[in-house]
DSSP file (Angstrom, degrees, kcal/mol; ACC not computed):
  #  RESIDUE AA STRUCTURE BP1 BP2  ACC     N-H-->O    O-->H-N    N-H-->O    O-->H-N    TCO  KAPPA ALPHA  PHI   PSI    X-CA   Y-CA   Z-CA
    1    1 A M              0   0    0      0, 0.0     2,-0.3     0, 0.0    18,-0.2   0.000 360.0 360.0 360.0 140.9    4.4   15.6   45.2
    2    2 A H  B     -A   18   0A   0     16,-1.0    16,-0.7     2,-0.0     2,-0.6  -0.989 360.0-103.7-152.4 156.3    4.1   12.2   43.7
    3    3 A D        -     0   0    0     -2,-0.3     2,-0.3    14,-0.2    14,-0.1  -0.713  40.6-146.5 -82.9 116.0    3.3   10.8   40.2
    4    4 A Q        +     0   0    0     -2,-0.6     2,-0.4     8,-0.1    11,-0.2  -0.680  19.3 178.2 -92.6 139.4   -0.3    9.5   40.2
    5    5 A R        +     0   0    0     -2,-0.3     2,-0.1     8,-0.0     4,-0.1  -0.998   1.7 174.7-135.8 134.3   -1.5    6.5   38.2
    6    6 A D    >   -     0   0    0     -2,-0.4     3,-0.9     2,-0.0     6,-0.1  -0.262  58.4 -58.1-111.4-157.0   -4.9    5.0   38.1
    7    7 A A  T 3  S+     0   0    0      1,-0.3     2,-0.7    -2,-0.1     3,-0.3   0.846 136.9  51.6 -60.3 -33.0   -6.5    2.3   36.1
    8    8 A A  T 3> S+     0   0    0      1,-0.2     4,-1.4     2,-0.1    -1,-0.3  -0.332  74.1 146.2 -97.7  53.1   -5.6    4.1   32.9
    9    9 A G  H <>  +     0   0    0     -3,-0.9     4,-1.3    -2,-0.7    -1,-0.2   0.823  63.0  59.3 -61.5 -36.5   -2.0    4.3   34.1
   10   10 A F  H >4 S+     0   0    0     -3,-0.3     3,-0.6     1,-0.2     4,-0.3   0.951 111.7  40.3 -59.2 -50.8   -0.5    3.9   30.6
   11   11 A L  H 34 S+     0   0    0      1,-0.2     3,-0.3    -3,-0.2    -1,-0.2   0.734 117.3  49.6 -68.4 -23.8   -2.4    7.1   29.4
   12   12 A Q  H >< S+     0   0    0     -4,-1.4     3,-2.2     1,-0.2    -1,-0.2   0.589  85.3  87.1 -96.6 -11.6   -1.8    9.0   32.6
   13   13 A R  T << S+     0   0    0     -4,-1.3    -1,-0.2    -3,-0.6    -2,-0.1   0.747  85.0  58.0 -64.6 -21.6    2.1    8.3   32.8
   14   14 A L  T 3  S+     0   0    0     -3,-0.3    -1,-0.3    -4,-0.3    -2,-0.1   0.436  83.5 110.0 -84.1   1.9    2.8   11.3   30.7
   15   15 A R  S <  S-     0   0    0     -3,-2.2     2,-0.1   -11,-0.2     3,-0.0  -0.310  74.9-108.6 -69.9 158.4    1.0   13.7   33.1
   16   16 A K        -     0   0    0      1,-0.1     2,-0.4   -13,-0.0    -1,-0.1  -0.443  42.9 -88.8 -82.4 165.5    3.0   16.1   35.0
   17   17 A R        -     0   0    0     -2,-0.1     2,-0.3   -14,-0.1   -14,-0.2  -0.576  52.2-169.3 -76.8 131.3    3.4   15.6   38.7
   18   18 A H  B     -A    2   0A   0    -16,-0.7   -16,-1.0    -2,-0.4     2,-0.2  -0.801  27.9-108.3-117.9 156.0    0.6   17.3   40.7
   19   19 A H    >   -     0   0    0     -2,-0.3     3,-1.8   -18,-0.2     4,-0.3  -0.598  38.5-116.5 -70.6 144.5   -0.1   18.1   44.3
   20   20 A T  G >  S+     0   0    0      1,-0.3     3,-1.1    -2,-0.2     4,-0.2   0.833 116.5  53.5 -57.1 -33.8   -2.9   15.8   45.6
   21   21 A H  G 3  S+     0   0    0      1,-0.2     3,-0.3     2,-0.1    -1,-0.3   0.640 103.7  59.0 -81.1  -7.6   -5.3   18.8   46.1
   22   22 A N  G X  S+     0   0    0     -3,-1.8     3,-2.0     1,-0.2     4,-0.3   0.390  73.5 101.6 -94.0   5.2   -4.7   19.9   42.4
   23   23 A Q  G X  S+     0   0    0     -3,-1.1     3,-1.3     1,-0.3    -1,-0.2   0.861  76.1  55.5 -60.2 -36.1   -6.0   16.7   41.0
   24   24 A D  G 3  S+     0   0    0     -3,-0.3    -1,-0.3     1,-0.2    -2,-0.1   0.650  95.4  67.4 -66.0 -14.1   -9.5   18.3   40.1
   25   25 A N  G <  S+     0   0    0     -3,-2.0    -1,-0.2     2,-0.1    -2,-0.2   0.579  88.8  82.4 -85.2  -5.4   -7.7   21.0   38.0
   26   26 A T  S <  S-     0   0    0     -3,-1.3     3,-0.0    -4,-0.3    -8,-0.0  -0.529  87.7-107.8 -96.3 160.4   -6.6   18.3   35.4
   27   27 A R        -     0   0    0     -2,-0.2     2,-0.1     1,-0.0    -2,-0.1  -0.757  38.5-112.9 -90.3 131.6   -8.7   17.0   32.5
   28   28 A P        -     0   0    0      0, 0.0     4,-0.2     0, 0.0     3,-0.1  -0.421  19.7-157.6 -67.9 136.4   -9.8   13.3   33.1
   29   29 A V  S >  S+     0   0    0      1,-0.2     3,-1.0     2,-0.1     4,-0.4   0.719  83.3  72.3 -86.1 -23.7   -8.2   10.9   30.7
   30   30 A D  G >> S+     0   0    0      1,-0.2     3,-0.7     2,-0.2     4,-0.5   0.773  88.1  65.0 -62.3 -28.2  -10.8    8.2   31.0
   31   31 A R  G 34 S+     0   0    0      1,-0.2     3,-0.3     2,-0.1    -1,-0.2   0.806 101.2  48.6 -63.1 -32.2  -13.3   10.3   29.1
   32   32 A F  G X4 S+     0   0    0     -3,-1.0     3,-0.9    -4,-0.2     4,-0.3   0.550  90.5  78.3 -95.6  -4.7  -11.4   10.2   25.9
   33   33 A I  G X4 S+     0   0    0     -3,-0.7     3,-1.3    -4,-0.4    -1,-0.2   0.896  88.3  56.4 -70.3 -33.9  -10.7    6.5   25.7
   34   34 A C  G 3< S+     0   0    0     -4,-0.5    -1,-0.2    -3,-0.3    -2,-0.1   0.561  95.6  70.2 -75.7  -5.2  -14.1    5.5   24.4
   35   35 A A  G <  S+     0   0    0     -3,-0.9     2,-0.4    -4,-0.1    -1,-0.3   0.635  91.4  68.0 -82.6 -12.0  -13.5    8.0   21.4
   36   36 A F    <   -     0   0    0     -3,-1.3     2,-0.6    -4,-0.3     0, 0.0  -0.906  69.7-148.4-110.4 132.4  -10.9    5.8   19.8
   37   37 A S        -     0   0    0     -2,-0.4     2,-0.6     2,-0.0    -3,-0.1  -0.912  17.6-162.6 -98.6 111.9  -11.4    2.4   18.2
   38   38 A I        -     0   0    0     -2,-0.6     2,-0.6     0, 0.0    -2,-0.0  -0.865   7.2-152.9-102.3 117.6   -8.3    0.2   18.6
   39   39 A N        -     0   0    0     -2,-0.6     2,-0.3     3,-0.0     3,-0.0  -0.779  16.6-148.2 -86.8 120.3   -7.8   -2.8   16.4
   40   40 A T        -     0   0    0     -2,-0.6     2,-0.0     1,-0.1     0, 0.0  -0.607  26.7 -95.5 -85.3 149.4   -5.7   -5.4   18.2
   41   41 A A        -     0   0    0     -2,-0.3     2,-0.3     1,-0.1    -1,-0.1  -0.365  42.5-145.5 -58.4 135.7   -3.4   -7.7   16.3
   42   42 A K        -     0   0    0     -3,-0.0     2,-0.1     1,-0.0    -1,-0.1  -0.832  13.2-113.8-112.4 153.4   -5.0  -11.1   15.6
   43   43 A F    >>  -     0   0    0     -2,-0.3     4,-1.7     1,-0.1     3,-1.0  -0.331  36.5-105.1 -70.4 161.7   -3.4  -14.4   15.5
   44   44 A S  H 3> S+     0   0    0      1,-0.3     4,-0.9     2,-0.2    -1,-0.1   0.784 119.8  55.7 -66.9 -26.6   -3.3  -16.2   12.2
   45   45 A H  H 34 S+     0   0    0      2,-0.2     4,-0.4     1,-0.2    -1,-0.3   0.721 107.3  51.1 -69.4 -23.6   -6.1  -18.6   13.0
   46   46 A Q  H <4 S+     0   0    0     -3,-1.0     4,-0.5     1,-0.2    -2,-0.2   0.762 109.8  49.6 -85.4 -27.0   -8.4  -15.7   13.9
   47   47 A Q  H  X S+     0   0    0     -4,-1.7     4,-2.8     1,-0.2     5,-0.2   0.706  88.5  83.7 -81.7 -16.5   -7.7  -14.0   10.6
   48   48 A A  H  X S+     0   0    0     -4,-0.9     4,-2.2     1,-0.2     5,-0.2   0.917  93.9  43.9 -52.1 -49.3   -8.3  -17.0    8.4
   49   49 A G  H  > S+     0   0    0     -4,-0.4     4,-1.8     1,-0.2    -1,-0.2   0.853 114.0  50.1 -64.7 -36.3  -12.1  -16.5    8.3
   50   50 A D  H  > S+     0   0    0     -4,-0.5     4,-2.4     2,-0.2    -1,-0.2   0.876 108.8  52.4 -65.7 -38.7  -11.7  -12.9    7.8
   51   51 A N  H  X>S+     0   0    0     -4,-2.8     5,-3.2     2,-0.2     4,-0.7   0.925 109.7  48.7 -63.8 -47.3   -9.3  -13.4    4.9
   52   52 A R  H ><5S+     0   0    0     -4,-2.2     3,-0.5    -5,-0.2    -1,-0.2   0.898 111.8  48.5 -61.7 -40.0  -11.6  -15.8    3.1
   53   53 A R  H 3<5S+     0   0    0     -4,-1.8    -2,-0.2     1,-0.2    -1,-0.2   0.883 115.7  45.7 -66.3 -39.6  -14.7  -13.4    3.5
   54   54 A D  H 3<5S-     0   0    0     -4,-2.4    -1,-0.2    -5,-0.2    -2,-0.2   0.486 112.3-120.6 -89.2   0.8  -12.5  -10.6    2.2
   55   55 A R  T <<5 +     0   0    0     -4,-0.7     2,-0.4    -3,-0.5    -3,-0.2   0.909  55.3 158.8  69.2  42.9  -11.1  -12.6   -0.7
   56   56 A V      < +     0   0    0     -5,-3.2    -1,-0.2    -6,-0.1     2,-0.2  -0.840  37.5  33.4-100.3 140.0   -7.5  -12.2    0.4
   57   57 A G  S    S-     0   0    0     -2,-0.4     2,-0.5     2,-0.1     0, 0.0  -0.591  98.1 -46.0 119.8-179.3   -4.9  -14.6   -0.7
   58   58 A N        -     0   0    0     -2,-0.2     2,-0.5     3,-0.0    -2,-0.1  -0.763  47.7-159.2 -89.1 130.7   -4.2  -16.7   -3.9
   59   59 A F    >>  -     0   0    0     -2,-0.5     4,-1.2     1,-0.1     3,-0.6  -0.907  16.6-138.3-109.1 137.1   -7.1  -18.5   -5.3
   60   60 A I  H 3> S+     0   0    0     -2,-0.5     4,-0.8     1,-0.3     3,-0.2   0.824 101.1  58.0 -66.5 -28.6   -6.3  -21.5   -7.5
   61   61 A G  H 34 S+     0   0    0      1,-0.2     4,-0.5     2,-0.2    -1,-0.3   0.844 114.5  37.8 -71.7 -33.5   -9.1  -20.6  -10.1
   62   62 A Q  H <> S+     0   0    0     -3,-0.6     4,-1.4     1,-0.2    -1,-0.2   0.630  96.9  80.8 -91.2 -13.2   -7.6  -17.1  -10.6
   63   63 A H  H  X S+     0   0    0     -4,-1.2     4,-1.5     1,-0.2     3,-0.2   0.900  91.4  49.8 -69.1 -43.3   -3.9  -18.1  -10.5
   64   64 A Q  H  X S+     0   0    0     -4,-0.8     4,-2.2     1,-0.2    -1,-0.2   0.912 108.6  53.1 -64.3 -40.7   -3.8  -19.4  -14.1
   65   65 A R  H  > S+     0   0    0     -4,-0.5     4,-2.2     1,-0.2    -1,-0.2   0.828 104.1  59.3 -58.5 -30.8   -5.4  -16.2  -15.5
   66   66 A H  H  X S+     0   0    0     -4,-1.4     4,-1.8    -3,-0.2    -1,-0.2   0.926 105.8  45.3 -64.6 -45.9   -2.8  -14.3  -13.6
   67   67 A H  H  X S+     0   0    0     -4,-1.5     4,-2.5     2,-0.2    -2,-0.2   0.844 109.8  55.1 -64.3 -36.6    0.0  -16.0  -15.5
   68   68 A Q  H  X S+     0   0    0     -4,-2.2     4,-2.3     2,-0.2    -2,-0.2   0.914 107.5  50.7 -63.8 -42.1   -1.8  -15.5  -18.9
   69   69 A Y  H  X S+     0   0    0     -4,-2.2     4,-2.3     2,-0.2     6,-0.2   0.926 110.3  49.4 -61.2 -43.4   -2.0  -11.9  -18.2
   70   70 A Q  H  X>S+     0   0    0     -4,-1.8     5,-2.4     1,-0.2     4,-0.8   0.912 112.5  47.1 -58.4 -47.3    1.7  -11.7  -17.4
   71   71 A A  H  <5S+     0   0    0     -4,-2.5     3,-0.2     1,-0.2    -1,-0.2   0.869 114.6  46.8 -65.3 -40.3    2.6  -13.6  -20.6
   72   72 A E  H  <5S+     0   0    0     -4,-2.3    -1,-0.2     1,-0.2    -2,-0.2   0.873 117.9  41.8 -72.3 -37.3    0.3  -11.4  -22.8
   73   73 A N  H  <5S-     0   0    0     -4,-2.3    -1,-0.2    -5,-0.2    -2,-0.2   0.410 110.4-114.6 -93.9  -0.2    1.5   -8.2  -21.4
   74   74 A G  T ><5 +     0   0    0     -4,-0.8     3,-1.3    -3,-0.2     2,-0.2   0.765  50.2 168.9  77.8  26.6    5.2   -8.9  -21.2
   75   75 A V  T 3 <S+     0   0    0     -5,-2.4    -1,-0.2     1,-0.3     3,-0.1  -0.550  71.5  13.2 -74.5 140.6    5.5   -8.8  -17.4
   76   76 A R  T 3  S+     0   0    0      1,-0.3     2,-0.3    -2,-0.2    -1,-0.3   0.759 105.7 118.2  65.6  32.0    8.9  -10.2  -16.3
   77   77 A R  S <  S-     0   0    0     -3,-1.3    -1,-0.3     1,-0.1    -6,-0.0  -0.864  75.4 -80.3-121.4 159.1   10.2  -10.0  -19.8
   78   78 A L        -     0   0    0     -2,-0.3    -1,-0.1     1,-0.1     0, 0.0  -0.156  33.9-128.8 -52.8 148.3   13.0   -8.1  -21.3
   79   79 A A  S    S+     0   0    0      2,-0.1     2,-0.3    -3,-0.0    -1,-0.1   0.734  83.3  95.0 -68.7 -23.8   12.3   -4.4  -22.1
   80   80 A V  S    S-     0   0    0      1,-0.1     2,-0.5     2,-0.0    -2,-0.1  -0.556  70.2-143.5 -78.6 129.3   13.6   -4.8  -25.7
   81   81 A R    >   -     0   0    0     -2,-0.3     3,-0.8     1,-0.1    -2,-0.1  -0.819   6.3-159.2 -94.9 128.1   10.9   -5.5  -28.2
   82   82 A R  T 3  S+     0   0    0     -2,-0.5     3,-0.3     1,-0.2     4,-0.3   0.688  90.7  59.3 -77.7 -15.6   12.0   -7.9  -30.9
   83   83 A R  T 3> S+     0   0    0      1,-0.2     4,-2.4     2,-0.1    -1,-0.2   0.391  73.3 107.3 -89.5   0.9    9.2   -6.7  -33.2
   84   84 A G  H <> S+     0   0    0     -3,-0.8     4,-1.9     1,-0.2    -1,-0.2   0.885  80.1  42.7 -56.1 -48.3   10.3   -3.1  -33.2
   85   85 A F  H  > S+     0   0    0     -3,-0.3     4,-2.5     1,-0.2    -1,-0.2   0.889 113.2  53.7 -69.1 -34.9   11.7   -2.9  -36.8
   86   86 A A  H  > S+     0   0    0     -4,-0.3     4,-2.1     1,-0.2    -1,-0.2   0.886 108.7  49.0 -68.1 -34.7    8.8   -4.8  -38.1
   87   87 A D  H  X S+     0   0    0     -4,-2.4     4,-2.5     2,-0.2    -1,-0.2   0.907 111.6  49.4 -62.0 -43.7    6.4   -2.3  -36.5
   88   88 A L  H  X S+     0   0    0     -4,-1.9     4,-2.4    -5,-0.2    -2,-0.2   0.873 109.5  51.6 -64.2 -38.7    8.4    0.5  -38.0
   89   89 A D  H  X S+     0   0    0     -4,-2.5     4,-2.3     2,-0.2    -1,-0.2   0.951 111.6  47.0 -60.0 -51.0    8.3   -1.1  -41.4
   90   90 A R  H  X S+     0   0    0     -4,-2.1     4,-1.5     1,-0.2    -2,-0.2   0.900 110.1  54.1 -59.5 -40.5    4.4   -1.5  -41.1
   91   91 A H  H  X S+     0   0    0     -4,-2.5     4,-1.3     1,-0.2     3,-0.3   0.930 109.1  47.6 -60.7 -46.8    4.3    2.2  -40.0
   92   92 A I  H  < S+     0   0    0     -4,-2.4    -1,-0.2     1,-0.2    -2,-0.2   0.865 108.3  55.3 -62.3 -36.2    6.2    3.4  -43.2
   93   93 A Q  H  < S+     0   0    0     -4,-2.3    -1,-0.2     1,-0.2    -2,-0.2   0.858 117.1  33.4 -71.8 -30.1    4.1    1.3  -45.5
   94   94 A H  H  < S+     0   0    0     -4,-1.5     2,-0.4    -3,-0.3    -1,-0.2   0.547 117.1  53.8 -99.0  -9.2    0.8    2.9  -44.3
   95   95 A H  S  < S-     0   0    0     -4,-1.3     2,-0.5    -5,-0.2    -1,-0.1  -0.961  83.8-114.3-131.8 143.8    1.9    6.3  -43.5
   96   96 A K        -     0   0    0     -2,-0.4     2,-0.5    -3,-0.0    -3,-0.1  -0.650  37.5-171.6 -71.9 123.1    3.7    9.0  -45.5
   97   97 A V        -     0   0    0     -2,-0.5     2,-0.4    -5,-0.2    -2,-0.0  -0.982  17.3-135.8-120.5 124.0    7.0    9.5  -43.8
   98   98 A A        -     0   0    0     -2,-0.5     2,-0.5     2,-0.0    -2,-0.0  -0.656  18.9-156.4 -80.6 130.5    9.3   12.3  -44.8
   99   99 A A        -     0   0    0     -2,-0.4     2,-0.6     2,-0.0    -2,-0.0  -0.939   7.5-164.8-112.6 128.3   12.9   11.3  -45.2
  100  100 A F        -     0   0    0     -2,-0.5    -2,-0.0     2,-0.0     0, 0.0  -0.911  10.8-178.2-116.1 110.8   15.8   13.8  -44.9
  101  101 A L        -     0   0    0     -2,-0.6     2,-0.1     1,-0.0    -2,-0.0  -0.864  28.2-118.4-105.6 138.8   19.1   12.5  -46.2
  102  102 A P        -     0   0    0      0, 0.0     2,-0.4     0, 0.0    -2,-0.0  -0.467  27.0-145.4 -67.0 143.1   22.2   14.6  -46.0
  103  103 A Q        -     0   0    0     -2,-0.1     2,-0.4     0, 0.0     0, 0.0  -0.876  13.2-120.1-110.3 147.9   23.8   15.4  -49.3
  104  104 A Q        -     0   0    0     -2,-0.4     2,-0.3     2,-0.0     0, 0.0  -0.665  23.9-133.2 -85.6 138.2   27.4   15.7  -49.9
  105  105 A A              0   0    0     -2,-0.4    -1,-0.0     1,-0.1     0, 0.0  -0.678 360.0 360.0 -89.2 142.9   28.6   18.9  -51.1
  106  106 A D              0   0    0     -2,-0.3    -1,-0.1     0, 0.0    -2,-0.0   0.512 360.0 360.0 -83.6 360.0   31.0   19.0  -54.2
């Protein structure tokens, strides 16, 4: 018995050890390789064209609008609203709010 490895040695390394006359009884690995699409890692200079086409990255024209959105929506601001009491006062003026005050018993 010996461990057989062919051109697709990486995929065949997990196979069990077989006798040479039993080789035809196993499923060929080479048949399944074409069924998978493998994306290899690219170098940064190879990705630059793809990134511009796919609009990846910071664009100068959009950068200022990003900061305006953050300022308007309170991004990176304290969670406490300073206008909280003014909003409550406005709410009371425009809507009927029932007030329940405790009374002291004599």
